[in-house]
FIVEX-210392 format. One record per residue (C-alpha): chain; residue in one letter; z, y, x; residue number from 1. Coordinates in nm, 3 decimals, always signed. Layout:
REM FIVEX-210392
kette;rest;w;v;u;nr
A;A;Z;Y;X;NUM $
...
***
This chain:
REM FIVEX-210392
kette;rest;w;v;u;nr
A;M;-10.538;-0.290;-0.743;1 $
A;N;-10.703;+0.063;-0.703;2 $
A;V;-10.907;+0.213;-0.466;3 $
A;K;-10.669;+0.488;-0.291;4 $
A;T;-10.366;+0.158;-0.265;5 $
A;E;-10.715;-0.069;-0.068;6 $
A;D;-10.789;+0.216;+0.138;7 $
A;F;-10.444;+0.303;+0.227;8 $
A;K;-10.398;-0.100;+0.386;9 $
A;T;-10.772;-0.070;+0.536;10 $
A;Y;-10.659;+0.266;+0.697;11 $
A;N;-10.291;+0.110;+0.849;12 $
A;Q;-10.512;-0.256;+0.983;13 $
A;N;-10.759;-0.011;+1.123;14 $
A;C;-10.455;+0.172;+1.259;15 $
A;D;-10.261;-0.139;+1.411;16 $
A;V;-10.623;-0.266;+1.560;17 $
A;I;-10.668;+0.110;+1.735;18 $
A;Q;-10.281;+0.072;+1.882;19 $
A;L;-10.330;-0.301;+2.014;20 $
A;R;-10.633;-0.171;+2.225;21 $
A;D;-10.457;+0.107;+2.327;22 $
A;I;-10.190;-0.141;+2.469;23 $
A;G;-10.500;-0.306;+2.597;24 $
A;Y;-10.583;-0.558;+2.381;25 $
A;R;-10.817;-0.668;+2.147;26 $
A;Q;-10.722;-0.785;+1.810;27 $
A;E;-10.782;-1.186;+1.774;28 $
A;L;-10.515;-1.288;+1.537;29 $
A;R;-10.510;-1.240;+1.154;30 $
A;R;-10.304;-0.983;+1.030;31 $
A;S;-10.166;-1.185;+0.727;32 $
A;F;-9.779;-1.070;+0.708;33 $
A;S;-9.635;-0.818;+0.534;34 $
A;T;-9.315;-0.680;+0.629;35 $
A;L;-9.160;-0.888;+0.391;36 $
A;E;-9.327;-1.184;+0.548;37 $
A;V;-9.270;-1.040;+0.880;38 $
A;F;-8.859;-1.018;+0.838;39 $
A;G;-8.896;-1.356;+0.669;40 $
A;I;-8.926;-1.566;+0.981;41 $
A;A;-8.664;-1.384;+1.126;42 $
A;Y;-8.467;-1.429;+0.835;43 $
A;S;-8.556;-1.740;+0.826;44 $
A;I;-8.481;-1.895;+1.169;45 $
A;M;-8.140;-1.737;+1.130;46 $
A;G;-8.107;-1.971;+0.870;47 $
A;I;-7.754;-1.838;+0.798;48 $
A;L;-7.548;-2.175;+0.572;49 $
A;P;-7.761;-2.406;+0.785;50 $
A;S;-7.709;-2.232;+1.142;51 $
A;L;-7.319;-2.183;+1.026;52 $
A;S;-7.296;-2.547;+0.898;53 $
A;S;-7.399;-2.650;+1.218;54 $
A;L;-7.142;-2.393;+1.432;55 $
A;A;-6.833;-2.394;+1.269;56 $
A;G;-6.668;-2.642;+1.420;57 $
A;T;-6.734;-2.362;+1.712;58 $
A;A;-6.574;-2.074;+1.553;59 $
A;Y;-6.312;-2.251;+1.370;60 $
A;M;-6.088;-2.328;+1.671;61 $
A;A;-5.943;-1.987;+1.634;62 $
A;G;-5.864;-2.035;+1.251;63 $
A;P;-5.960;-1.904;+0.988;64 $
A;G;-5.885;-1.582;+1.092;65 $
A;G;-6.066;-1.572;+1.413;66 $
A;A;-6.360;-1.710;+1.247;67 $
A;L;-6.388;-1.433;+1.036;68 $
A;W;-6.327;-1.148;+1.284;69 $
A;S;-6.510;-1.291;+1.583;70 $
A;W;-6.767;-1.285;+1.348;71 $
A;F;-6.717;-0.967;+1.239;72 $
A;L;-6.675;-0.818;+1.606;73 $
A;A;-6.965;-0.981;+1.758;74 $
A;S;-7.210;-0.894;+1.466;75 $
A;I;-7.163;-0.476;+1.515;76 $
A;F;-7.281;-0.589;+1.883;77 $
A;I;-7.575;-0.816;+1.778;78 $
A;F;-7.709;-0.544;+1.506;79 $
A;S;-7.686;-0.340;+1.848;80 $
A;I;-7.904;-0.501;+2.021;81 $
A;G;-8.121;-0.563;+1.771;82 $
A;T;-8.180;-0.180;+1.719;83 $
A;S;-8.270;-0.154;+2.066;84 $
A;L;-8.540;-0.374;+2.030;85 $
A;A;-8.629;-0.241;+1.754;86 $
A;E;-8.669;+0.101;+1.875;87 $
A;L;-8.959;-0.106;+2.153;88 $
A;A;-9.109;-0.337;+1.969;89 $
A;S;-9.219;-0.010;+1.774;90 $
A;A;-9.302;+0.185;+2.048;91 $
A;V;-9.605;-0.112;+2.155;92 $
A;P;-9.588;-0.368;+1.922;93 $
A;T;-9.753;-0.686;+2.083;94 $
A;S;-9.702;-1.037;+2.076;95 $
A;G;-9.558;-1.074;+2.442;96 $
A;G;-9.359;-0.784;+2.400;97 $
A;L;-9.006;-0.872;+2.615;98 $
A;Y;-9.218;-0.934;+2.937;99 $
A;Y;-9.458;-0.669;+2.832;100 $
A;W;-9.221;-0.382;+2.792;101 $
A;T;-9.052;-0.523;+3.108;102 $
A;F;-9.368;-0.475;+3.295;103 $
A;H;-9.440;-0.158;+3.135;104 $
A;Y;-9.083;+0.038;+3.247;105 $
A;A;-9.028;-0.161;+3.553;106 $
A;P;-9.117;+0.026;+3.892;107 $
A;K;-9.472;-0.026;+4.035;108 $
A;K;-9.331;-0.259;+4.351;109 $
A;Y;-9.139;-0.479;+4.128;110 $
A;R;-9.288;-0.433;+3.778;111 $
A;V;-9.511;-0.819;+3.845;112 $
A;P;-9.280;-1.045;+3.954;113 $
A;I;-8.982;-0.935;+3.685;114 $
A;S;-9.222;-0.935;+3.428;115 $
A;F;-9.345;-1.260;+3.514;116 $
A;I;-8.953;-1.442;+3.526;117 $
A;I;-8.896;-1.231;+3.184;118 $
A;G;-9.148;-1.366;+3.046;119 $
A;F;-9.102;-1.714;+3.161;120 $
A;S;-8.748;-1.661;+3.092;121 $
A;N;-8.838;-1.588;+2.715;122 $
A;T;-9.059;-1.900;+2.690;123 $
A;M;-8.782;-2.151;+2.796;124 $
A;A;-8.505;-1.947;+2.554;125 $
A;L;-8.706;-2.022;+2.273;126 $
A;C;-8.855;-2.310;+2.343;127 $
A;C;-8.435;-2.471;+2.410;128 $
A;G;-8.400;-2.310;+2.033;129 $
A;F;-8.725;-2.475;+1.858;130 $
A;V;-8.516;-2.803;+2.077;131 $
A;S;-8.159;-2.706;+1.908;132 $
A;I;-8.267;-2.672;+1.574;133 $
A;G;-8.424;-2.993;+1.582;134 $
A;Y;-8.174;-3.137;+1.722;135 $
A;A;-7.931;-2.960;+1.460;136 $
A;N;-8.212;-3.138;+1.205;137 $
A;A;-8.154;-3.414;+1.258;138 $
A;E;-7.843;-3.493;+1.252;139 $
A;Q;-7.773;-3.267;+0.928;140 $
A;I;-8.017;-3.544;+0.789;141 $
A;M;-7.760;-3.830;+0.948;142 $
A;S;-7.462;-3.645;+0.811;143 $
A;V;-7.614;-3.686;+0.430;144 $
A;V;-7.696;-4.048;+0.544;145 $
A;Y;-7.324;-4.127;+0.672;146 $
A;I;-7.152;-4.000;+0.337;147 $
A;A;-7.424;-4.135;+0.129;148 $
A;K;-7.322;-4.445;+0.285;149 $
A;N;-6.941;-4.391;+0.309;150 $
A;G;-6.928;-4.411;+0.648;151 $
A;N;-7.094;-4.748;+0.722;152 $
A;L;-7.308;-4.624;+0.962;153 $
A;H;-7.408;-4.625;+1.325;154 $
A;I;-7.529;-4.304;+1.446;155 $
A;T;-7.689;-4.394;+1.791;156 $
A;R;-7.888;-4.078;+2.062;157 $
A;G;-8.262;-4.337;+1.972;158 $
A;I;-8.190;-4.292;+1.587;159 $
A;L;-8.139;-3.900;+1.655;160 $
A;Y;-8.478;-3.886;+1.877;161 $
A;G;-8.706;-4.010;+1.621;162 $
A;I;-8.585;-3.834;+1.367;163 $
A;F;-8.648;-3.506;+1.555;164 $
A;C;-8.988;-3.611;+1.656;165 $
A;G;-9.059;-3.642;+1.346;166 $
A;C;-8.975;-3.351;+1.234;167 $
A;V;-9.143;-3.120;+1.528;168 $
A;F;-9.446;-3.391;+1.380;169 $
A;L;-9.486;-3.210;+1.063;170 $
A;Q;-9.339;-2.872;+1.139;171 $
A;T;-9.662;-2.890;+1.419;172 $
A;L;-9.881;-2.929;+1.160;173 $
A;C;-9.741;-2.667;+0.924;174 $
A;T;-9.824;-2.439;+1.199;175 $
A;C;-10.166;-2.474;+1.258;176 $
A;L;-10.212;-2.384;+0.949;177 $
A;S;-10.434;-2.057;+0.883;178 $
A;S;-10.220;-1.727;+0.948;179 $
A;R;-10.248;-1.642;+0.572;180 $
A;R;-10.056;-1.985;+0.438;181 $
A;I;-9.835;-1.972;+0.710;182 $
A;A;-9.725;-1.657;+0.626;183 $
A;L;-9.654;-1.745;+0.254;184 $
A;L;-9.450;-1.995;+0.460;185 $
A;Q;-9.203;-1.711;+0.573;186 $
A;R;-9.151;-1.634;+0.162;187 $
A;V;-9.086;-1.980;+0.081;188 $
A;S;-8.843;-2.024;+0.340;189 $
A;S;-8.659;-1.687;+0.295;190 $
A;I;-8.622;-1.778;-0.096;191 $
A;S;-8.508;-2.123;+0.002;192 $
A;H;-8.219;-1.965;+0.200;193 $
A;T;-8.139;-1.765;+0.008;194 $
A;A;-8.126;-2.025;-0.280;195 $
A;I;-7.884;-2.215;-0.087;196 $
A;V;-7.628;-1.948;+0.018;197 $
A;I;-7.597;-1.828;-0.415;198 $
A;V;-7.548;-2.190;-0.466;199 $
A;Y;-7.317;-2.284;-0.223;200 $
A;F;-7.139;-1.937;-0.369;201 $
A;I;-7.113;-2.032;-0.673;202 $
A;A;-7.012;-2.445;-0.654;203 $
A;L;-6.810;-2.495;-0.391;204 $
A;P;-6.507;-2.256;-0.587;205 $
A;I;-6.593;-2.412;-0.906;206 $
A;G;-6.519;-2.755;-0.741;207 $
A;T;-6.238;-2.708;-0.549;208 $
A;S;-6.092;-2.512;-0.856;209 $
A;R;-6.192;-2.874;-1.090;210 $
A;Q;-6.042;-3.038;-0.784;211 $
A;K;-5.750;-2.911;-0.919;212 $
A;Q;-5.717;-2.817;-0.547;213 $
A;H;-5.529;-2.446;-0.441;214 $
A;F;-5.762;-2.200;-0.363;215 $
A;N;-5.583;-2.079;-0.019;216 $
A;N;-5.447;-1.713;+0.032;217 $
A;G;-5.568;-1.397;+0.163;218 $
A;Y;-5.310;-1.459;+0.468;219 $
A;F;-5.431;-1.746;+0.520;220 $
A;I;-5.841;-1.647;+0.475;221 $
A;F;-5.774;-1.275;+0.685;222 $
A;G;-5.468;-1.329;+0.888;223 $
A;Q;-5.442;-1.710;+0.989;224 $
A;F;-5.515;-1.771;+1.354;225 $
A;N;-5.518;-2.077;+1.544;226 $
A;D;-5.541;-2.192;+1.901;227 $
A;F;-5.691;-2.587;+1.882;228 $
A;S;-5.820;-2.508;+2.219;229 $
A;D;-5.618;-2.496;+2.561;230 $
A;W;-5.751;-2.184;+2.628;231 $
A;P;-5.502;-1.894;+2.589;232 $
A;I;-5.564;-1.737;+2.184;233 $
A;G;-5.740;-1.462;+2.314;234 $
A;F;-6.013;-1.593;+2.441;235 $
A;Q;-6.030;-1.852;+2.191;236 $
A;F;-6.157;-1.548;+2.018;237 $
A;V;-6.408;-1.396;+2.220;238 $
A;L;-6.532;-1.773;+2.220;239 $
A;S;-6.545;-1.803;+1.911;240 $
A;M;-6.784;-1.508;+1.904;241 $
A;T;-7.064;-1.760;+2.025;242 $
A;T;-7.094;-1.824;+1.646;243 $
A;A;-7.208;-1.519;+1.555;244 $
A;I;-7.435;-1.485;+1.913;245 $
A;Y;-7.614;-1.864;+1.803;246 $
A;A;-7.657;-1.791;+1.434;247 $
A;I;-7.821;-1.419;+1.471;248 $
A;G;-7.993;-1.485;+1.757;249 $
A;A;-8.360;-1.486;+1.637;250 $
A;F;-8.468;-1.142;+1.498;251 $
A;D;-8.694;-1.149;+1.855;252 $
A;C;-8.910;-1.376;+1.685;253 $
A;C;-9.041;-1.033;+1.433;254 $
A;I;-9.131;-0.914;+1.810;255 $
A;H;-9.402;-1.238;+1.916;256 $
A;M;-9.568;-1.233;+1.487;257 $
A;S;-9.655;-0.838;+1.607;258 $
A;E;-9.999;-0.902;+1.675;259 $
A;E;-10.040;-1.066;+1.290;260 $
A;A;-9.807;-0.795;+1.120;261 $
A;K;-9.978;-0.546;+0.880;262 $
A;D;-9.838;-0.203;+0.933;263 $
A;A;-9.672;-0.361;+1.270;264 $
A;S;-9.491;-0.040;+1.459;265 $
A;S;-9.326;-0.025;+1.074;266 $
A;S;-9.253;-0.356;+0.942;267 $
A;V;-9.163;-0.532;+1.303;268 $
A;P;-8.862;-0.292;+1.321;269 $
A;K;-8.798;-0.310;+0.998;270 $
A;G;-8.780;-0.711;+1.044;271 $
A;I;-8.576;-0.687;+1.284;272 $
A;M;-8.293;-0.499;+1.134;273 $
A;G;-8.309;-0.587;+0.793;274 $
A;S;-8.340;-1.026;+0.937;275 $
A;A;-8.041;-0.914;+1.119;276 $
A;A;-7.811;-0.687;+0.829;277 $
A;I;-7.903;-0.957;+0.551;278 $
A;S;-7.784;-1.248;+0.801;279 $
A;I;-7.466;-1.046;+0.877;280 $
A;V;-7.313;-1.007;+0.569;281 $
A;F;-7.379;-1.338;+0.428;282 $
A;G;-7.222;-1.499;+0.714;283 $
A;F;-6.961;-1.281;+0.630;284 $
A;F;-6.918;-1.364;+0.293;285 $
A;I;-6.928;-1.768;+0.371;286 $
A;I;-6.702;-1.789;+0.587;287 $
A;I;-6.466;-1.588;+0.356;288 $
A;C;-6.577;-1.840;+0.042;289 $
A;T;-6.554;-2.156;+0.292;290 $
A;S;-6.202;-2.055;+0.397;291 $
A;A;-6.081;-1.984;+0.070;292 $
A;C;-6.173;-2.376;-0.066;293 $
A;M;-6.105;-2.561;+0.255;294 $
A;N;-5.864;-2.794;+0.310;295 $
A;S;-5.541;-2.599;+0.469;296 $
A;N;-5.528;-2.916;+0.758;297 $
A;I;-5.810;-2.741;+0.978;298 $
A;L;-5.802;-2.951;+1.278;299 $
A;A;-5.928;-3.200;+1.038;300 $
A;I;-6.188;-3.008;+0.916;301 $
A;I;-6.293;-2.920;+1.278;302 $
A;N;-6.276;-3.316;+1.395;303 $
A;T;-6.429;-3.421;+1.033;304 $
A;P;-6.616;-3.806;+1.100;305 $
A;T;-6.988;-3.636;+0.944;306 $
A;G;-7.000;-3.421;+1.210;307 $
A;F;-7.023;-3.141;+1.010;308 $
A;P;-6.728;-2.893;+0.966;309 $
A;I;-6.908;-2.760;+0.598;310 $
A;A;-6.993;-3.069;+0.501;311 $
A;Q;-6.695;-3.243;+0.512;312 $
A;V;-6.512;-2.870;+0.273;313 $
A;I;-6.786;-2.927;+0.056;314 $
A;Y;-6.714;-3.297;+0.031;315 $
A;D;-6.320;-3.239;-0.010;316 $
A;S;-6.416;-3.033;-0.328;317 $
A;L;-6.739;-3.166;-0.501;318 $
A;G;-6.726;-3.500;-0.412;319 $
A;K;-6.960;-3.744;-0.275;320 $
A;S;-7.315;-3.670;-0.505;321 $
A;W;-7.274;-3.263;-0.468;322 $
A;A;-7.175;-3.324;-0.070;323 $
A;V;-7.547;-3.533;-0.075;324 $
A;A;-7.757;-3.274;-0.251;325 $
A;I;-7.605;-2.976;-0.077;326 $
A;M;-7.661;-3.130;+0.258;327 $
A;T;-7.988;-3.217;+0.157;328 $
A;L;-8.116;-2.899;+0.035;329 $
A;M;-7.908;-2.766;+0.386;330 $
A;S;-8.148;-3.046;+0.591;331 $
A;I;-8.482;-2.923;+0.395;332 $
A;C;-8.435;-2.502;+0.502;333 $
A;Q;-8.311;-2.649;+0.892;334 $
A;W;-8.691;-2.789;+0.888;335 $
A;F;-8.829;-2.472;+0.715;336 $
A;I;-8.643;-2.300;+1.049;337 $
A;G;-8.747;-2.545;+1.286;338 $
A;A;-9.093;-2.463;+1.179;339 $
A;S;-9.015;-2.060;+1.180;340 $
A;G;-8.888;-2.146;+1.526;341 $
A;L;-9.230;-2.320;+1.641;342 $
A;T;-9.433;-2.025;+1.502;343 $
A;A;-9.264;-1.778;+1.724;344 $
A;L;-9.251;-2.007;+2.001;345 $
A;S;-9.640;-2.065;+1.986;346 $
A;R;-9.705;-1.704;+1.934;347 $
A;Q;-9.484;-1.638;+2.299;348 $
A;V;-9.688;-1.900;+2.471;349 $
A;W;-10.058;-1.776;+2.354;350 $
A;A;-9.978;-1.452;+2.483;351 $
A;F;-9.807;-1.537;+2.822;352 $
A;A;-10.098;-1.766;+2.864;353 $
A;R;-10.386;-1.483;+2.744;354 $
A;D;-10.164;-1.287;+3.067;355 $
A;D;-10.226;-1.631;+3.265;356 $
A;G;-9.861;-1.659;+3.289;357 $
A;L;-9.819;-2.040;+3.257;358 $
A;P;-10.048;-2.338;+3.409;359 $
A;F;-10.399;-2.381;+3.255;360 $
A;S;-10.368;-2.040;+3.085;361 $
A;S;-10.753;-1.990;+3.030;362 $
A;F;-10.701;-2.350;+2.788;363 $
A;F;-10.451;-2.259;+2.594;364 $
A;K;-10.516;-1.878;+2.496;365 $
A;V;-10.780;-1.984;+2.298;366 $
A;V;-10.742;-1.936;+1.956;367 $
A;N;-10.902;-2.115;+1.685;368 $
A;K;-11.183;-1.913;+1.485;369 $
A;R;-11.148;-2.079;+1.126;370 $
A;A;-10.758;-2.013;+1.140;371 $
A;H;-10.703;-1.753;+1.310;372 $
A;V;-10.409;-1.981;+1.496;373 $
A;P;-10.361;-2.077;+1.845;374 $
A;I;-10.362;-2.422;+1.785;375 $
A;R;-10.389;-2.483;+2.190;376 $
A;A;-10.046;-2.296;+2.223;377 $
A;V;-9.883;-2.441;+1.917;378 $
A;L;-9.966;-2.803;+2.073;379 $
A;F;-9.820;-2.696;+2.417;380 $
A;A;-9.497;-2.586;+2.263;381 $
A;A;-9.469;-2.866;+2.054;382 $
A;C;-9.540;-3.135;+2.388;383 $
A;V;-9.294;-2.955;+2.582;384 $
A;A;-9.021;-2.945;+2.253;385 $
A;L;-9.054;-3.366;+2.289;386 $
A;V;-9.006;-3.397;+2.654;387 $
A;L;-8.786;-3.210;+2.674;388 $
A;G;-8.558;-3.328;+2.379;389 $
A;C;-8.544;-3.662;+2.597;390 $
A;I;-8.269;-3.448;+2.744;391 $
A;C;-8.060;-3.551;+2.482;392 $
A;F;-8.025;-3.905;+2.634;393 $
A;G;-7.862;-3.797;+2.928;394 $
A;G;-7.578;-3.742;+2.717;395 $
A;S;-7.365;-3.392;+2.476;396 $
A;T;-7.251;-3.224;+2.833;397 $
A;V;-7.610;-3.209;+2.960;398 $
A;S;-7.767;-3.140;+2.596;399 $
A;N;-7.499;-2.907;+2.487;400 $
A;A;-7.564;-2.689;+2.827;401 $
A;F;-7.934;-2.734;+2.822;402 $
A;F;-7.992;-2.600;+2.481;403 $
A;T;-7.699;-2.256;+2.569;404 $
A;L;-8.007;-2.163;+2.753;405 $
A;S;-8.153;-2.034;+2.423;406 $
A;V;-7.899;-1.823;+2.433;407 $
A;S;-7.828;-1.691;+2.827;408 $
A;G;-8.194;-1.698;+2.875;409 $
A;N;-8.291;-1.458;+2.516;410 $
A;Y;-8.027;-1.246;+2.606;411 $
A;L;-8.174;-1.200;+2.963;412 $
A;A;-8.525;-1.093;+2.824;413 $
A;W;-8.386;-0.858;+2.587;414 $
A;G;-8.093;-0.655;+2.819;415 $
A;V;-8.352;-0.667;+3.106;416 $
A;P;-8.645;-0.405;+2.906;417 $
A;I;-8.347;-0.244;+2.799;418 $
A;L;-8.229;-0.176;+3.085;419 $
A;L;-8.530;-0.022;+3.217;420 $
A;R;-8.632;+0.164;+2.948;421 $
A;L;-8.333;+0.343;+2.979;422 $
A;T;-8.293;+0.437;+3.414;423 $
A;T;-8.674;+0.378;+3.556;424 $
A;G;-8.905;+0.405;+3.292;425 $
A;R;-8.753;+0.648;+3.108;426 $
A;R;-9.053;+0.871;+3.161;427 $
A;N;-9.286;+0.577;+3.033;428 $
A;F;-9.104;+0.552;+2.693;429 $
A;V;-9.301;+0.693;+2.395;430 $
A;P;-9.067;+0.642;+2.037;431 $
A;G;-9.279;+0.498;+1.741;432 $
A;K;-9.294;+0.507;+1.407;433 $
A;F;-8.859;+0.404;+1.416;434 $
A;Y;-8.606;+0.537;+1.674;435 $
A;L;-8.292;+0.693;+1.658;436 $
A;G;-8.302;+1.007;+1.866;437 $
A;S;-8.261;+1.071;+2.178;438 $
A;K;-7.848;+1.074;+2.233;439 $
A;L;-7.734;+0.767;+1.982;440 $
A;S;-8.041;+0.553;+2.123;441 $
A;T;-7.949;+0.624;+2.452;442 $
A;L;-7.561;+0.534;+2.380;443 $
A;N;-7.653;+0.266;+2.150;444 $
A;S;-7.923;+0.075;+2.422;445 $
A;W;-7.587;+0.133;+2.714;446 $
A;I;-7.442;-0.080;+2.483;447 $
A;S;-7.679;-0.333;+2.430;448 $
A;C;-7.698;-0.368;+2.789;449 $
A;L;-7.336;-0.430;+2.835;450 $
A;W;-7.391;-0.658;+2.523;451 $
A;A;-7.669;-0.861;+2.673;452 $
A;G;-7.405;-0.914;+3.018;453 $
A;F;-7.078;-1.035;+2.858;454 $
A;V;-7.346;-1.244;+2.642;455 $
A;I;-7.464;-1.428;+2.972;456 $
A;V;-7.165;-1.425;+3.137;457 $
A;I;-7.005;-1.624;+2.848;458 $
A;S;-7.263;-1.873;+2.780;459 $
A;M;-7.144;-2.011;+3.127;460 $
A;F;-6.722;-2.113;+3.012;461 $
A;P;-6.672;-2.434;+2.871;462 $
A;T;-6.516;-2.509;+2.563;463 $
A;N;-6.168;-2.642;+2.744;464 $
A;W;-5.975;-2.494;+3.020;465 $
A;N;-5.920;-2.794;+3.231;466 $
A;V;-6.271;-2.829;+3.335;467 $
A;K;-6.372;-3.233;+3.404;468 $
A;A;-6.721;-3.368;+3.463;469 $
A;D;-6.749;-3.406;+3.101;470 $
A;T;-6.624;-3.135;+2.980;471 $
A;M;-6.829;-2.869;+3.209;472 $
A;N;-7.037;-2.630;+3.051;473 $
A;Y;-7.363;-2.700;+3.325;474 $
A;T;-7.562;-2.364;+3.167;475 $
A;C;-7.468;-2.123;+3.467;476 $
A;V;-7.614;-2.395;+3.743;477 $
A;I;-7.958;-2.460;+3.480;478 $
A;F;-7.958;-2.118;+3.427;479 $
A;C;-7.935;-2.051;+3.755;480 $
A;C;-8.219;-2.287;+3.848;481 $
A;Q;-8.443;-2.176;+3.590;482 $
A;L;-8.451;-1.843;+3.733;483 $
A;L;-8.465;-1.985;+4.076;484 $
A;F;-8.799;-2.162;+3.961;485 $
A;A;-8.997;-1.842;+3.825;486 $
A;F;-8.931;-1.729;+4.097;487 $
A;V;-9.009;-1.964;+4.397;488 $
A;Y;-9.312;-2.097;+4.105;489 $
A;Y;-9.468;-1.708;+4.068;490 $
A;Y;-9.470;-1.646;+4.491;491 $
A;T;-9.619;-1.926;+4.561;492 $
A;V;-9.870;-2.058;+4.302;493 $
A;K;-9.875;-1.769;+4.013;494 $
A;Y;-9.901;-1.448;+4.274;495 $
A;R;-10.260;-1.525;+4.306;496 $
A;Y;-10.348;-1.506;+3.864;497 $
A;F;-10.058;-1.350;+3.703;498 $
A;Q;-10.132;-0.972;+3.756;499 $
A;G;-9.878;-0.847;+3.511;500 $
A;P;-10.038;-0.829;+3.120;501 $
A;K;-10.415;-0.776;+3.119;502 $
A;S;-10.696;-0.603;+2.965;503 $
A;N;-10.897;-0.861;+2.767;504 $
A;L;-11.117;-0.645;+2.607;505 $
A;L;-11.508;-0.636;+2.604;506 $
A;M;-11.613;-0.292;+2.720;507 $
A;E;-12.001;-0.461;+2.691;508 $
A;D;-12.114;-0.142;+2.692;509 $
A;D;-12.041;-0.054;+3.103;510 $
A;G;-12.170;-0.413;+3.200;511 $
A;I;-11.789;-0.554;+3.232;512 $
A;K;-11.696;-0.887;+3.071;513 $
A;E;-11.360;-0.955;+3.262;514 $
A;V;-11.036;-0.881;+3.144;515 $
A;Q;-10.871;-0.530;+3.351;516 $
A;K;-10.545;-0.468;+3.433;517 $
A;I;-10.314;-0.259;+3.205;518 $
A;E;-10.113;+0.062;+3.386;519 $
A;A;-9.837;+0.114;+3.269;520 $
***
């Protein structure tokens, strides 16, 4: 590497430190993440094939055509909101981005409580998302065992929770490694996820042809719409869009890595948009490939005893050995998803603690000087996840609603700063390196706000029209209770400590060592 390249890297790192200082924080984490590794953390958490393996049942409730085109339509709007977040991340790249932006763009009178509620909502959403990833991982592992044992297996919630705890323990160990090793892990994870998709694209059609099955025709793949629920077909199509909403919902994790990214104002937007775009394209062709090779008896695929429709498709086309092998690889990739998810969650926990947004913040905001990793925040996030994981013992209805909170909570945390930037904070917005331009950016951001509101409402709907106690979607209850708790907790306790983002710069020349409140 020549001197000019080294000088350029040093210059960019100095610019990152200066920009972070201008935002109000000193550099505590090591900037080890390149653009590819920032992209890798979001791409890894999306883990498009393992994610679709978990969510395909919802997609195919509207038939193959409904699965494909609901994915396509939802992807357009998901990419829109990703673009809006990329603009905000480029303008103010900080690990606590969402609640920081909320404070920065909100009216002075209300910005502190709104910022706290968004920070709390984003933290809870990331934690619920991490728990749901872990449970999907446990279920995938058990589906492998189920296939290997020819269905001679009784899966209990206790077994699933035990596997979940084992996965979280190993992920916690990996997330406590040095910043450089965590960055390297994102490269390994990205390569693994891409490799499993390529294997799927090659092996599934070959297996289908060797089994002397006929591939499904174009009408079946692109034009056949079914309704396997008691909702009208149009609304079931809307509910099938939640497959894309769940699967392509981790691009904000790039934001939480902003203070470990090199040239953050550029690399974070690239990571957000690149991970979303590739996941959208891969997901579209995975659905086409699956629909072409699957058994035409769609209901049998949806109700597969393995619990994973794509596992049943692989089993039908490739046989038991290949199904076990591919599902094992998917389980490994799902584990990588969880490890990346815990990394992003811990950075949000650390950033929120740095601004005194959590209980015992002074303890959890400490960064390990040797590893340059907020190890205490990692351990806190893992322990909270293990506690929340116990909700599975309350039954699938309660646990599914709790996990859906990851969608509603994230979309609230994404939508509010975008809306405030368009309204009360429009004069405070100073574009960064990535910006669509005044007119296009405004139009795209309004579309993002409408989509965020739409998703929050859709996430509250039950999967069946005839609602009973065991089919009710309790997300609306849990979501409202979370917001109420955050509101009450702030006004009874946290208002004394949380005053919005605080500068932690040590201005020793002026004799000031305590943190100062950041003025927007």
